[in-house]
MARBA-3410 file (N, C-alpha, C, O; in Angstrom, 1 decimal):
90
-7.6,-56.9,24.4,-6.4,-56.8,23.5,-5.3,-56.1,24.3,-5.5,-55.1,25.0 ~ -4.1,-56.6,24.2,-2.9,-56.0,24.9,-2.5,-54.8,24.2,-2.2,-54.7,23.0 ~ -2.3,-53.7,25.0,-1.7,-52.4,24.5,-0.2,-52.6,24.7,0.3,-52.3,25.8 ~ 0.4,-53.0,23.6,1.9,-53.3,23.6,2.7,-52.1,24.1,3.7,-52.3,24.8 ~ 2.3,-50.9,23.7,3.1,-49.7,24.0,3.1,-49.5,25.6,4.1,-49.2,26.2
1.9,-49.5,26.1,1.8,-49.3,27.6,2.5,-50.4,28.4,3.2,-50.2,29.4 ~ 2.3,-51.7,27.9,3.0,-52.8,28.6,4.5,-52.7,28.5,5.2,-52.9,29.5 ~ 5.0,-52.3,27.3,6.5,-52.1,27.2,6.9,-51.0,28.2,8.0,-51.1,28.7 ~ 6.2,-49.9,28.3,6.5,-48.9,29.2,6.6,-49.4,30.7,7.4,-49.0,31.4 ~ 5.6,-50.2,31.0,5.6,-50.8,32.4,6.8,-51.7,32.6,7.4,-51.6,33.7
7.1,-52.5,31.6,8.3,-53.4,31.7,9.6,-52.5,31.9,10.5,-52.9,32.7 ~ 9.7,-51.5,31.1,10.8,-50.6,31.2,10.9,-50.0,32.6,12.0,-49.9,33.2 ~ 9.8,-49.5,33.1,9.7,-48.9,34.4,10.2,-49.9,35.5,10.9,-49.5,36.4 ~ 9.8,-51.1,35.4,10.1,-52.1,36.4,11.4,-52.9,36.0,11.8,-53.8,36.8 ~ 12.1,-52.4,35.0,13.4,-53.0,34.7,14.5,-52.5,35.6,15.7,-53.0,35.6
14.2,-51.5,36.5,15.2,-51.0,37.5,15.0,-51.8,38.7,13.9,-51.9,39.3 ~ 16.1,-52.5,39.1,16.1,-53.4,40.3,15.6,-52.7,41.5,14.9,-53.4,42.3 ~ 16.0,-51.5,41.8,15.5,-50.8,43.0,14.0,-50.6,43.1,13.4,-50.8,44.1 ~ 13.4,-50.4,41.9,11.9,-50.3,41.9,11.3,-51.6,42.2,10.2,-51.6,42.8 ~ 11.8,-52.7,41.7,11.3,-54.0,42.0,11.4,-54.3,43.5,10.4,-54.8,44.1
12.5,-53.9,44.1,12.6,-54.1,45.6,11.6,-53.3,46.3,11.0,-53.8,47.3 ~ 11.3,-52.1,45.9,10.3,-51.2,46.5,9.0,-51.8,46.4,8.2,-51.9,47.4 ~ 8.6,-52.3,45.2,7.3,-52.9,45.0,7.1,-54.1,45.8,6.1,-54.3,46.4 ~ 8.2,-55.0,45.9,8.1,-56.2,46.7,7.8,-55.9,48.2,7.0,-56.5,48.8 ~ 8.5,-54.8,48.7,8.3,-54.4,50.1,6.9,-53.9,50.3,6.2,-54.1,51.3
6.4,-53.0,49.4,5.1,-52.4,49.5,4.0,-53.4,49.3,2.8,-53.1,49.7 ~ 4.3,-54.6,48.8,3.3,-55.6,48.6,2.8,-56.1,50.0,1.6,-56.5,50.1 ~ 3.6,-56.0,51.0,3.3,-56.5,52.3,2.4,-55.4,53.1,1.4,-55.8,53.7 ~ 2.8,-54.1,53.0,2.1,-53.1,53.7,2.6,-51.7,53.3,3.6,-51.6,52.7 ~ 1.8,-50.7,53.7,2.2,-49.3,53.4,3.3,-48.9,54.3,3.4,-49.3,55.5
4.2,-48.2,53.7,5.4,-47.7,54.5,5.8,-46.3,54.1,5.4,-45.8,53.0 ~ 6.4,-45.6,55.0,6.9,-44.2,54.7,8.3,-44.4,54.1,8.9,-45.5,54.1 ~ 8.9,-43.3,53.6,10.2,-43.4,52.9,11.3,-43.9,53.9,12.1,-44.7,53.5 ~ 11.3,-43.5,55.1,12.3,-43.9,56.1,12.2,-45.4,56.3,13.3,-46.1,56.3 ~ 11.0,-46.0,56.4,10.9,-47.4,56.6,11.3,-48.1,55.3,11.9,-49.2,55.4
11.0,-47.6,54.1,11.4,-48.2,52.9,12.9,-48.2,52.7,13.5,-49.2,52.3 ~ 13.6,-47.1,53.1,15.0,-47.1,53.0,15.7,-48.2,53.9,16.6,-48.8,53.5 ~ 15.1,-48.3,55.1,15.6,-49.3,56.0,15.4,-50.8,55.5,16.3,-51.6,55.6 ~ 14.3,-51.0,54.8,14.0,-52.4,54.4,14.6,-52.7,53.0,14.7,-53.9,52.7 ~ 14.9,-51.7,52.2,15.4,-52.0,50.9,16.9,-51.7,50.8,17.6,-52.2,49.9
17.5,-50.9,51.7,18.9,-50.6,51.6,19.2,-49.5,50.5,20.3,-49.3,50.2 ~ 18.1,-48.9,50.0,18.3,-47.8,49.0,18.3,-46.5,49.8,17.6,-46.3,50.8 ~ 19.1,-45.5,49.3,19.2,-44.3,50.0,17.9,-43.5,50.0,17.0,-43.8,49.2 ~ 17.8,-42.6,50.9,16.5,-41.8,51.1,16.2,-41.1,49.8,15.1,-41.1,49.3 ~ 17.2,-40.4,49.3,16.9,-39.6,48.0,16.6,-40.5,46.9,15.7,-40.1,46.1
17.3,-41.6,46.7,17.0,-42.5,45.6,15.6,-43.1,45.8,14.8,-43.3,44.8 ~ 15.2,-43.5,47.0,13.9,-44.1,47.3,12.8,-43.1,46.9,11.9,-43.4,46.2 ~ 13.0,-41.8,47.3,12.1,-40.8,46.9,11.9,-40.6,45.4,10.8,-40.5,44.9 ~ 13.0,-40.6,44.7,13.0,-40.5,43.3,12.2,-41.7,42.6,11.4,-41.5,41.7 ~ 12.5,-42.9,43.1,11.9,-44.1,42.5,10.4,-44.1,42.8,9.6,-44.4,42.0
10.0,-43.6,44.0,8.6,-43.5,44.4,7.9,-42.5,43.5,6.7,-42.7,43.2 ~ 8.5,-41.4,43.2,7.9,-40.4,42.3,7.6,-41.1,40.9,6.5,-40.9,40.4 ~ 8.6,-41.8,40.4,8.4,-42.5,39.1,7.3,-43.5,39.2,6.4,-43.6,38.3 ~ 7.3,-44.3,40.3,6.2,-45.3,40.5,4.8,-44.7,40.7,3.8,-45.2,40.2 ~ 4.8,-43.5,41.3,3.6,-42.8,41.6,3.1,-42.2,40.2,1.9,-42.3,39.9
4.0,-41.6,39.5,3.6,-41.1,38.2,3.0,-42.1,37.2,2.1,-41.9,36.4 ~ 3.5,-43.4,37.4,3.1,-44.5,36.5,1.8,-45.2,37.1,1.3,-46.1,36.6 ~ 1.3,-44.6,38.3,0.2,-45.2,38.9,0.4,-46.6,39.5,-0.6,-47.4,39.5 ~ 1.6,-46.9,39.8,1.9,-48.2,40.4,1.8,-48.1,42.0,1.5,-49.1,42.6 ~ 2.0,-46.9,42.5,1.9,-46.7,43.9,1.1,-45.5,44.2,1.0,-44.6,43.3
0.4,-45.5,45.3,-0.3,-44.3,45.8,0.3,-43.9,47.1,1.1,-44.6,47.7 ~ -0.1,-42.7,47.6,0.4,-42.3,48.9,-0.8,-41.7,49.7,-1.8,-41.3,49.2 ~ -0.5,-41.7,51.0,-1.5,-41.1,52.0,-0.7,-40.4,53.1,0.2,-41.0,53.7 ~ -1.1,-39.2,53.3,-0.5,-38.4,54.4,-1.1,-38.8,55.8,-2.4,-38.8,55.9 ~ -0.3,-39.1,56.7,-0.7,-39.4,58.1,0.1,-38.5,59.0,1.3,-38.9,59.3
-0.4,-37.4,59.5,0.4,-36.5,60.3,1.5,-35.9,59.5,1.3,-35.3,58.5 ~ 2.7,-36.1,60.0,3.9,-35.6,59.3,4.5,-36.6,58.4,5.5,-36.3,57.7 ~ 4.0,-37.8,58.3,4.5,-38.8,57.4,3.6,-39.1,56.2,2.4,-38.8,56.2 ~ 4.3,-39.5,55.1,3.6,-39.9,53.9,3.8,-41.4,53.7,5.0,-41.8,53.7 ~ 2.8,-42.1,53.7,2.8,-43.6,53.5,2.5,-44.0,52.1,1.5,-43.5,51.5
3.3,-44.9,51.5,3.1,-45.3,50.2,2.6,-46.8,50.2,3.0,-47.6,51.1 ~ 1.7,-47.1,49.3,1.2,-48.4,49.1,1.0,-48.7,47.6,0.9,-47.7,46.8 ~ 0.9,-49.9,47.3,0.6,-50.3,45.9,-0.8,-49.9,45.5,-1.7,-49.9,46.2 ~ -0.9,-49.4,44.2,-2.2,-49.1,43.6,-2.7,-50.5,43.2,-2.5,-51.0,42.0 ~ -3.5,-51.1,44.0,-4.0,-52.5,43.8,-4.7,-52.6,42.5,-4.6,-53.6,41.8
-5.6,-51.7,42.2,-6.4,-51.8,41.0,-5.5,-51.7,39.8,-5.7,-52.5,38.8 ~ -4.6,-50.8,39.7,-3.7,-50.7,38.6,-2.8,-51.9,38.4,-2.5,-52.4,37.3 ~ -2.3,-52.4,39.6,-1.5,-53.6,39.5,-2.3,-54.8,39.0,-1.7,-55.7,38.3 ~ -3.5,-54.9,39.4,-4.4,-56.0,38.9,-4.6,-55.9,37.4,-4.6,-56.9,36.7 ~ -4.7,-54.7,36.9,-4.9,-54.5,35.5,-3.6,-54.9,34.7,-3.7,-55.5,33.7
-2.5,-54.5,35.3,-1.2,-54.9,34.7,-1.0,-56.4,34.7,-0.6,-57.0,33.7 ~ -1.4,-57.1,35.8,-1.3,-58.5,35.9,-2.2,-59.2,34.8,-1.8,-60.1,34.2 ~ -3.4,-58.7,34.7,-4.3,-59.2,33.7,-3.8,-59.0,32.3,-3.8,-59.9,31.4 ~ -3.2,-57.9,32.0,-2.6,-57.6,30.7,-1.5,-58.6,30.4,-1.4,-59.1,29.3 ~ -0.6,-58.8,31.4,0.5,-59.7,31.2,0.0,-61.1,30.9,0.5,-61.8,30.1
-1.0,-61.5,31.7,-1.6,-62.8,31.5,-2.2,-63.0,30.1,-2.1,-64.1,29.5 ~ -2.8,-61.9,29.6,-3.4,-62.0,28.2,-2.3,-62.3,27.1,-2.6,-62.8,26.1 ~ -1.1,-61.9,27.4,0.0,-62.2,26.5,0.2,-63.7,26.2,0.6,-64.1,25.1 ~ -0.1,-64.5,27.2,0.2,-65.9,27.1,-1.1,-66.7,26.9,-1.0,-68.0,26.9 ~ -2.2,-66.1,26.6,-3.4,-66.8,26.2,-3.4,-67.2,24.8,-4.4,-67.9,24.3
END
């Protein structure tokens, strides 16, 4: 059964174009904030803020490597969201 409230929250979260750009770039591979800013054209501070929101929503995870923090999609949670959206149309 689709949890409409959670799904609406996810849609609201992804209604911000910058967050969609970040998710699309992270779909390919893990990146640090500097690499994300370069590939998305979003400022460093805005990228960091969007990543915090995406991380709080469990759409992205991070891993520290030396002095850098690399972000990647939370594949399990993204699969759950995909399944939930698919259930809407069954």
